[in-house]
N, C-alpha and C positions, 0 to 999 in steps of 0.2 A: 778311868779316865775319868779324871777330872773339869777344873771345867776349865777354859776358857780364857785368858783371860788380855782383851787389846792397850795397847798402853804405844798412846802418838806423841810420838814426839817431835816438839815443834819447836823454834828460834830461829832466829836472824838467819841471812846465810853466813859463809865462812863460817862458823860458830865450832862445828866441828860431830854435826849429830852422828853422818855417817859414819864417820870415826869411833866414836862410843860404840856405836852399833856394831859395828864391823870384829870390832878387841871383842864384846861382850856376845854377842851372840857367830862367831865364826870363826874366832882367836884370829884373826889375822889384824895387824898394825901396817892403815895405809897415811899413816903418820910420812912417811918417810916418800912418800911419793909426789913427785918433783909439779905434776898437772895438775890441775885442779881440774876435777868434774862436777858441776852441779848434781844435784839431787831433784828428780824430777816427782818421784812419787817409787817409793820400795817397800816392802815388805819382809821381818824377819820371826822367824818362827823356835823360839825356845823348846826343846822340852826340861822337865823340871821333876826329874827323880828324887825324892826320898825314903829310905825305907819304911819310916814312921807312918809317910803321910801318902795321900791315893796321888797321881799326876798331876802334871798340873802346864800348861801349855801357855806359855806364855808372846803372842802375838807384837809383833813391834812395827809402826806404823812409823816410819822415816818420813819425813815432809822434805820437801823443795823448800831452800830457806826463807822467810816473809822479806819483801825489800821496803820500801819505804810507801809500797801503797797501802800495808795495814794489814792487819788479823786477816782480810777478807782471805789472804789468797790460801786460806788452809781446805777451799775442796779443791775432791778432785779436778784437775783439763776436764777430763770428759763429764762429767753433772753439770760443769758449765753449758756445755755443747748441748746433751740433754734437755738443760731446764730451756733451755734459745728453742730447743724446735719443736715442743711440746707446750710451750710457754703457758708453765707453773714454775710456782715457785720451788726449785731443789733445798732438799734442808742440806744442810753443811754434814757434809759424809762422816768428819770425823769427831764429829761432836756427839755425833747419833750413836757408832760404836765402840766408842772409847769406857776405858772402865778409871784409867785415870789416861793421865797427861806428866811426860815430864820437857820442862820448857828449857832449852839448854842456853846460855851467854857465855861470850869470851871474856875474858879476863882482863887480856889485850885491848878490848873494844868496848868504851861507854858505851856506844851505839846498843849495840847488842843487848849489854842491860836492859836498854830505856824497853827495846821491842820487849824482850822478855817482859817487862811489868804490865804494858798494854795487851799483851796475850794474855795474862792470866787471869787482868779484868775480864777479854774478851770468849774467854771458857768461863768463868766466872757470871758472865749475862748470859751464855746460851745454855748452859747447867741449871740457873736461876729459873729459867720458863718450864722447864720439867722436873727438875729435881732439883734437893737441897743443896748436897756438895757432891765436889770428884773429888779421888786422890789429885796432887798438883804437887810435882817436885822441880823445885829450880837450881838447876846443877850447873856448876860455872867450871868454866873448862879451859883448856891450855894453861893452867895454873904455874907449868914450866915455865913459861916464858918471861923474858926479862921486862920489855915493855909492859906492865903492869898497870892498867888505870881504872880499874874496879876494885880499888880499897875493900880487904875481909872487913872489914868492920863499917864498913859503906853496908856492905852486903847484908852482913849483920844487923842492923838498925833497920835497911829494910825487912829483914824476912820476918824483925820482930812487931811493924806497922802490921803487919799480912798476917798477923796471926799464924807465920808457917811452923811445924819445930827444930824446924832445921835446916840447914843448908852445907854441902856440897860441893867439896873443889875436885877437878882433875886432871890428870897432867896426862900428856904422849906417852908418859912413862909404865902409863900403867900397863902393866907387862898379862900378854894372853894367857899363863898360867895363874896368873892370880888372880883375871877375872870370875865373876862368880853373879851370874843373871838372877841369882834368888834374891840378891841385896834388893833388886824394884820393889818385891814382892812384899819386904817391911816394911814398909814407907805411909 
């Protein structure tokens, strides 16, 4: 068995983090659900098997959406409670386990793009203390919606400034049978 890779998926509220993960990991389209159910914390494991490579496990950590409070919400709720009980500063759990980050924003919500930018800076700052770099993928979601607020050119110019090599957009039309979790390994 190959190694396990922890991919932490973060972003603003209601940008489609869980919907993307459910399509990739469970082959389930939840975009047609009427009622929104906010995620607190969830984990998905995907086993990747290819004939010429050892097995690999992708462990996706689905985080609750970051509100206006900022990126400090990357801590798991129970770690915050433990921190208060033992009166020690608990390190950010997700930053400790992450091998890579996917930061999701909605192309229909410019504020979610701003949060994505803040999250990227926060992650880089946290990793700058311990490591030089961590792979970060910025992913624009809800491309199929007609009320687009984040223009592709704007996102591309942001990516160029941030020295990102690529920018990807998804829509709910991403069909389960076409989902391929191994694409996240190639970034």
